[in-house]
N, C-alpha and C positions, 0 to 999 in steps of 0.2 A: 209252599215259599209267601208271606203275605204281602200287603204292598207297600208295608212300612219297612221293613227289610228288604225287599226289593229296591225303595228307591234308596237305600242308603247303600247299597251294593253298588248302585251306577253313579254315586257320587263319590264312593272309594275309588272307584275304579277310573274316573274322570278326573280325582286329582293325584293317583300315580301317573296316567299318562301326560298330564300336563307338567308334573316333577320331571319325569323323564327325558319331556322333549324341550324343558328347560336346560335343563344338563344336558343332553346333547348340543344346543346351539351353544351354551358359554363354552364345551369343551370343544367345539369347532373356532370358536371364534380366538381361543387360547391358542390353539395350535395355527393360526392363520396371522396372529400376531407374531408368533417366535419365527415361522417360514417369514414372514417379511422382513423381519429382521435382522434375516440370517443376513443377506449381503451388505447390513448398515452395521453401525455401530451398536452391537447387540444390546437390547434396554435394560438385561438384568445387571449391564456394568455400570446405568447410572444410580447415584444414591437416591433420587428420589423418581416416583413413578406418579404422573398426572394426567387426570382425563380430561379432555374438554367435549363438553356436551352441548350443541345446539339444535333445533329443532330447522335452522336456517343455513346450514353448514355449506352449502353450493351454492351462496352468493359469492361474488366477489367480496364483498366486506368481510364474511366470517373466516373466508381464505385469509384476509389481509391478518386478522386478530389470529389464526393459527400460527400467522407464519413471527406475528410479533411474541408471539407466548414461547414459539420456538426459540426462538434468538434468546428471549430473556434466559431461558432455562438452561441455556449453553453456560453462564456464568454462575448458577448453581449446583450444576450435578443434575439437573431434570427431564428427566424423558416425560415430552407431552403428544398423548395421543388423542386421537379422535377416534372415539367409541364409534363401532361398525364401518370404517374406513375399509373399504376393498372390499364389500360387502354387495350383493347386489339388492336384498332387502333390508330398508334401513329399520334400524331400533324405533321404536316410541321414546319420549325422553323418561318413562318409567323404566322398559327395558335397560335404557344404557345406562342409568344412574344404577341400578341391581346390577348390571356386569361390570362396572367399577368396583362396587361392592364385593363382588364374586374374586374381580383382582387384589383386592386391597391394596387399591393406591392411596398412594399418601395424601390426595386431595383431588378435588372436585372445581374445576370451573364450568359452569353454567349460564347458560341462557334461557331462562325458564320460559316453557309455555303457560297459557292460563289454566289455570283451573287449582283446586283444592288436593288434587292428587299430586301435584308436582311437589306441594308445599311438605305433602305426607312422607313422599320419597326423599326431602332433604332433610327430615325430620330423621328419618330413618338410617341414611347414612352419615347424620350427627351421632347416634346410639354407637355407630361402629367406629366411631373415633374417627372420620374420615370429614376434615374442613370443608367446607360448600364457601365458592366465592360466585356471587351471581352477577351477571355482567350484562349491561345496559338494562335488562329491565331486571326488578327487584321485587324479592318477596320478603315483606318485611316483618308477616307476623310468623315468616318459616326460624327455626334456628342455625341459618347459614351464620356466618362467620361476617360475613361485610360484604359492601356492593362496588361497584366499578362499574360507571358510566356517567349519565348525564340526567339530573332531575329533570320529570316531565315538565313540572311548571317552566323550570328557566329554559328547556326547550323550544316551548309558546312564544315565549318571552322572544325569543332568538327572530322564530319566522315573522311574529307581529313587527319587531322592528324592520325586516327586510319589505314587508305590506307597506311601511307608510312608504318607506323610502320610493318604492316605485308607484303608488297608487296615483292617481289622477284627481281632478275636478270629476272624471265621465266614471271612475272606480265604484260600482256598487255594490257587488255580489262576489263573495272569496269563498271556492269551495275546497273544501278539507278532507283529504282521504286518507282513512285510516287504514292501515293494514291491521285485518280482525287477530291474527294471526300473535302478532307481537303488541297492540294496544289493547290492552283490558279495559274494563269499564273505568277502575280508578285511574288509569295511567290515560286515559280519553279527559276524564274528568281535570285531571291537574295541567292537561297540556291545552285545555279550553280557557282555562281560569288563566294560565300566564299570556294565551294569545287578547282573549277578551280585556285583559288588564294593561295592556300596549297598545291598542287599536280602538279609537272612539268608536263607537257603536250609531252615532247620530245619520251619520251617510252610509259607512259599510257596514253590509250583512254580513253572516257565517251560514253555510250550509254544509254542515257533517255530514261525513256519509262514510259507513263502515265497508271495507272491501273484505268479502268473504273467501276464505281458502278450505278448499278440500281436493288435502293430499297432492299438493303442489299447482292446481289448477285453482283460479280466483277468477272475480267479474270483476276485473280491473276495465278492461278493454271496453264490456256492457255501459259501465257506468261513464265511463270516457267519452263513447260514442254517442250516448243519448245527450251528454251535454254539448258535444262538438254540432251535431246535426240539430239541435234546436229542440229536441224530443223534452227537454227539460229547460227549466231557465238558465242559458247560458252564463255561465261566471265569466268575470274579467280576470281573474286569477285562480289558478290552481295549486295550493297546496300538498304535495306527494311525500308521504311517508316514508317510504321505502326504496329500494332503489328499482324493483322489478316497477312499480307503480310510476314511477317517473319516467321508465324509460316507453312504458305504453303510451302515457299522457303525452311524451314528445312526440311520439310516434304516429300518434293519431291527429294532432294538431298540428302540426305540419304536412301528414297528407289530405289534411281538411283543410287547408291554405289560410289555417287562421292564427299563424303566429304573432301577428299584428295586434290581434284581437283578444288572445286569452294567452296571458302571462305564467309561464311554468314555475313554482320556486319546488328545486328538487331534494331529496334525500342522497346522501352519499356520492361518492366519486368514482365512475366506473370510465372505461375509454369511450363508454355509447356517450356517458351523459356528459362528459369533459369535452366530447365533437359537437353533441348538443350547443351545450353553452357556448363553444366557438363560432358556431355557424347561425346562432341568436334564435334558435327555437328554444331555447330553455333561459329563461332570467338568470338564474342560480341554483346554487343549490347548498345546503345547510348540511357538515358533516361531522363527525367526530373519528378522531385520528384512529383505525382499526389496530393496526399495530400496535401503540400507544397502550390501547385499551387491552390488548393480550398481554404487553408487557408489565403492564399495571395489578393485571390482573394474577400473573407468576410472584412477583413482588408482595403484592396482600397473603398471599397464600404460604411465602417463604417467611414472612416476620411474623405470621401465626404460628408455623411451625416452632420458629427460634424462641419467639417470647410468650406463645398462648395467648395472646393478643392482637387487634388490626384496628384501624378506624373504622370505624361504622359506613363511611361514606366518602369514597375516593372518587374525585373529579376528573373528568377526562374534557380537555380543552375542545373546543370545537371549534370551525372554520368556516366561511364562506367563501365561495367560489364563481366568481361571477368573470363578464368577459376582461373586467380589467387585471381578474389577478389568475386567468387559466395558463395564461404564458409562465407567468413564476411557480403555479403548482408543479407544470409537466418540466420546470427546470427542477424544482425540488425534488421530484419523484425521480428523477433519472440519475441526480447526483446522490438521493440514499441508494438507489439501486446498486450505483459505480462503487457507492463506498462498502457496501456490502460484499460485492463481490472480491475487493482485494481483501 
């Protein structure tokens, strides 16, 4: 047997094994899905089956997005499934979309990760006649049907307004911490443009930093620690653009005894972040309503299913929570939970 034939045989065997593994994985997941549904309403009794896919599903934010989607789905007869829920090993975005295609879902709600592969997978779902609605982050060059979220330029403007609100004559440096997993180069560019067009830079400078994420482990603490300890120029204000970075900044600034010197503007509202605002360790947080985003995602999918068209961009309202509005936010959350229980 010559080397060429041996090479082809190796690739053939590899391909067969890969396909077999994928089939086993798919079959196992479908079995898990059916077993999980046995004690609940059988998912096959729903009129529609929608997959919600995100590489950030373990955060409080995406749990609330899912809750909003499930609640909205009840009115349409939609079963909303989080792909790979209940599995120890989490799927990549690509594998999750492949699984949704394998399950012949009626639609996909997707928080896309960065990279051309995600665009290719969205286009693959489109070829299988599965509509995709992107959420929070967009892939405008793909064949997705719509986007639900907020424009990064407008988000930059909102943070800029808060900077202007709390800055004083001593404010010189504002550090902006981007989560690398959810803010790609284009997102960062638009955010920076919105921020810089809102805050005059004759006096205030910006230090833009990217927080790297490696399978759930990020370098946020190291970056913030250097700022707190003065290993780099200490900022007067830190803008944190996700829940995890916000909580890390709050803890390190508080532990360093610097709440009066470094103001933290965060993102999203978790119990820890709300507590930090009430205690004064976090100046404020800017967030979109996650449950509303989940609801609007389902609305967009169902609109497309009915009319074969949907708005290109659906904007989700944003809110600012500070010490003045924290109590009101808590009351609203409690009232909302009680309303759901009724």
